[in-house]
C-alpha positions in Angstrom: -9.9 13.0 15.2 -9.0 12.7 18.9 -12.2 10.6 19.6 -11.5 8.2 16.7 -7.9 7.7 17.8 -8.9 7.0 21.4 -11.7 4.6 20.5 -10.0 3.0 17.5 -6.2 3.1 18.0 -5.3 0.2 15.7 -7.1 0.8 12.4 -5.5 -1.8 10.3 -7.3 -2.5 7.0 -10.2 -4.9 7.6 -10.0 -4.6 11.3 -12.7 -4.0 13.9 -11.1 -0.6 14.7 -11.3 0.4 11.0 -15.0 -0.6 10.9 -15.7 1.2 14.1 -14.1 4.4 12.7 -16.3 4.1 9.6 -19.4 3.7 11.8 -18.5 6.8 13.8 -18.1 8.8 10.6 -21.2 7.4 9.2 -23.1 8.7 12.2 -21.7 12.1 11.8 -22.7 12.3 8.1 -26.2 11.0 8.8 -26.6 13.6 11.6 -25.9 16.2 8.9 -28.7 14.7 6.8 -26.7 12.8 4.2 -27.5 9.3 3.1 -24.8 6.8 3.7 -24.0 3.2 2.6 -21.2 0.7 3.1 -19.6 -0.9 0.1 -17.6 -4.1 1.0 -14.6 -5.4 -0.9 -11.8 -7.8 -0.1 -8.1 -6.8 0.2 -4.9 -7.6 2.0 -4.4 -6.1 5.4 -0.7 -5.4 5.3 1.2 -3.9 2.3 4.5 -4.6 3.9 3.9 -8.3 4.3 3.3 -8.3 0.5 6.7 -6.7 0.0 8.4 -9.2 2.3 6.9 -12.1 0.4 8.0 -10.8 -3.0 11.5 -9.7 -2.2 12.1 -12.4 0.3 11.6 -14.9 -2.5 14.0 -12.9 -4.6 16.6 -12.9 -1.9 16.2 -16.7 -1.5 16.7 -17.0 -5.2 20.0 -15.2 -5.1 21.2 -17.6 -2.3 20.0 -20.6 -4.3 22.0 -19.5 -7.4 25.2 -21.2 -6.1 23.4 -24.6 -5.8 20.8 -24.5 -8.6 20.4 -21.7 -11.2 17.1 -23.4 -12.1 15.8 -23.0 -8.6 17.0 -19.4 -8.5 15.1 -18.7 -11.7 12.0 -20.3 -10.2 12.2 -17.7 -7.4 13.5 -14.6 -9.2 11.2 -14.8 -12.2 7.8 -15.1 -10.3 9.0 -12.4 -7.8 9.8 -9.9 -10.5 6.8 -10.6 -12.7 4.3 -10.7 -9.8 5.4 -7.5 -8.3 5.6 -5.7 -11.6 1.9 -6.7 -12.2 1.1 -5.9 -8.6 2.6 -2.4 -8.5 1.0 -1.4 -11.8 -2.4 -2.9 -10.7 -2.6 -5.0 -13.8 -2.7 -8.4 -12.0 -1.9 -9.9 -8.6 -0.2 -13.2 -8.3 1.9 -13.8 -5.1 -0.2 -11.3 -3.1 -3.1 -13.8 -3.2 -1.1 -16.2 -1.0 -1.5 -13.8 1.9 -5.3 -14.0 1.9 -7.7 -11.1 2.2 -10.0 -9.4 4.7 -13.3 -7.8 4.2 -12.9 -4.0 4.0 -15.5 -1.3 3.4 -15.8 2.0 1.6 -18.2 4.4 3.4 -20.2 6.4 0.8 -22.1 9.5 1.9 -24.2 11.3 -0.8 -25.3 14.9 -0.9 -27.8 14.8 -3.8 -28.4 17.6 -6.2 -31.5 19.7 -5.7 -32.2 19.7 -9.4 -31.3 17.3 -12.2 -27.6 16.8 -11.7 -25.2 17.9 -14.4 -22.0 17.3 -12.3 -20.9 14.8 -9.7 -17.9 15.6 -7.5 -16.4 12.8 -5.5 -14.1 13.6 -2.5 -12.1 10.8 -0.9 -10.2 10.3 2.4 -9.3 7.1 4.3 -9.9 6.3 8.0 -7.4 3.5 8.5 -3.8 4.1 9.7 -0.5 2.8 8.5 2.2 0.7 9.9 5.5 2.3 10.8 9.1 1.2 11.1 12.8 2.2 10.5 12.0 2.8 6.8 10.1 6.0 7.8 12.7 7.4 10.2 13.4 11.0 9.1 17.2 10.4 9.2 17.0 7.4 6.9 14.6 9.2 4.6 17.0 12.1 4.3 19.9 9.8 3.6 18.0 7.9 0.9 16.2 10.7 -0.9 17.5 14.0 0.4 15.8 16.6 2.5 12.6 18.4 1.4 11.4 15.5 -0.8 8.2 13.4 -0.5 9.0 10.1 1.2 6.0 8.4 -0.3 7.0 9.4 -3.9 10.7 8.9 -3.4 10.9 5.8 -1.3 8.2 3.9 -3.1 8.9 4.9 -6.7 12.4 4.8 -8.2 14.0 2.4 -5.6 11.0 0.1 -5.9 11.3 0.0 -9.7 15.0 -0.8 -9.3 14.3 -3.6 -6.9 11.6 -5.0 -9.2 13.5 -4.9 -12.4 16.6 -6.3 -10.8 14.6 -9.5 -10.1 13.9 -9.8 -13.8 17.6 -9.2 -14.6 18.6 -11.9 -12.0 16.2 -14.3 -13.7 18.2 -13.7 -16.9 21.4 -14.4 -15.2 19.9 -17.6 -13.8 19.2 -18.7 -17.3 22.7 -17.9 -18.4 24.1 -19.7 -15.4 22.1 -22.8 -16.4 23.8 -22.8 -19.7 27.3 -22.2 -18.3 27.3 -25.1 -15.9 30.2 -25.0 -13.3 31.6 -21.9 -14.9 28.7 -19.9 -13.6 30.7 -18.8 -10.6 32.0 -15.9 -12.8 28.5 -14.5 -12.6 28.5 -14.2 -8.8 29.6 -10.5 -8.7 26.7 -9.5 -11.0 24.3 -11.7 -9.0 25.4 -10.2 -5.7 25.2 -6.6 -7.0 21.7 -7.0 -8.5 20.5 -8.7 -5.3 21.2 -5.6 -3.1 18.1 -3.6 -4.0 15.7 -6.5 -3.3 17.6 -7.4 -0.1 17.2 -3.9 1.2 13.5 -3.8 0.4 13.1 -7.2 2.1 15.0 -6.3 5.3 13.4 -2.8 5.7 9.9 -4.2 5.3 10.5 -7.3 7.4 11.4 -4.9 10.2 8.0 -3.2 9.8 6.2 -6.5 9.8 8.0 -7.7 12.9 7.5 -4.4 14.7 3.8 -4.6 14.0 3.2 -1.0 15.1 0.4 1.1 13.7 0.6 4.9 14.0 -2.3 7.0 15.3 -3.0 8.3 11.8 -4.2 11.8 12.7 -2.6 13.3 9.6 -2.7 10.2 7.5 -5.6 10.4 7.0 -8.1 11.3 9.8 -7.4 15.0 8.9 -8.9 14.2 5.5 -11.8 12.3 7.0 -12.6 15.3 9.3 -12.2 17.6 6.4 -14.9 15.8 4.4 -17.3 16.2 7.4 -16.6 19.9 7.5 -17.0 20.2 3.7 -20.3 18.4 3.9 -21.6 20.8 6.5 -20.5 23.8 4.6 -21.5 22.7 1.1 -25.1 21.7 2.1 -26.2 25.3 1.8 -23.7 26.7 -0.7 -23.4 24.2 -3.5 -25.1 24.8 -6.9 -28.5 23.1 -7.3 -27.3 20.9 -10.2 -24.3 19.5 -8.4 -24.2 16.1 -6.6 -21.4 15.6 -4.1 -20.2 12.2 -2.9 -18.0 11.8 0.2 -16.0 8.5 0.4 -14.2 7.3 3.4 -12.2 4.4 1.9 -10.9 1.3 3.5 -7.4 -0.1 3.1 -6.1 3.5 2.4 -7.1 4.6 -1.1 
């Protein structure tokens, strides 16, 4: 873990440091006698830029409501629909505007000695995450309470609220188009529904502007090192009919 952090301190998805970490881990697996291969794929290199894009458009839509509800709908609607598809992995729309990089999954195989009846796949990732005020322990405790998982709490219920509020805002935009000048009575509702998206936009914009990547010892070089240790231990102790595959994934999971 220490060696990878020293040699590859900025392991952003698709970066040279991420690729070098994979090369180092590949060498360790091969030294143990495992066959390795690299499986390329293309993906974005910054989750937080994607969030800034979606909820920045939503925030711009709220500002545009006073001038043109039609323009506001043209921003709120795509932002909400696109992130709903994005977060459920059903489709990706606006994310494609950010472009992609080539990432790799490192696959190390420990074949079965006999005809395999079971394949076990164990996964960890070698890249490291961005950081920012969003992950400050004091902010996390205020938002979700102590003793709760930041990943599950910060990126689940509040994100659903921010996403669905964009769709609700698009509905208000349509209502405002029908109401004409009288649409000013909708402003309190528009302002209230805009708050979740605005907070997501600002918190993630701070992460993008800070552009700081953590060492990633725990998330998730500990898992990568764990796979190497498991490979060493399981070579002699696994059942003859079990094949084990160790995957060091790129771009987190």
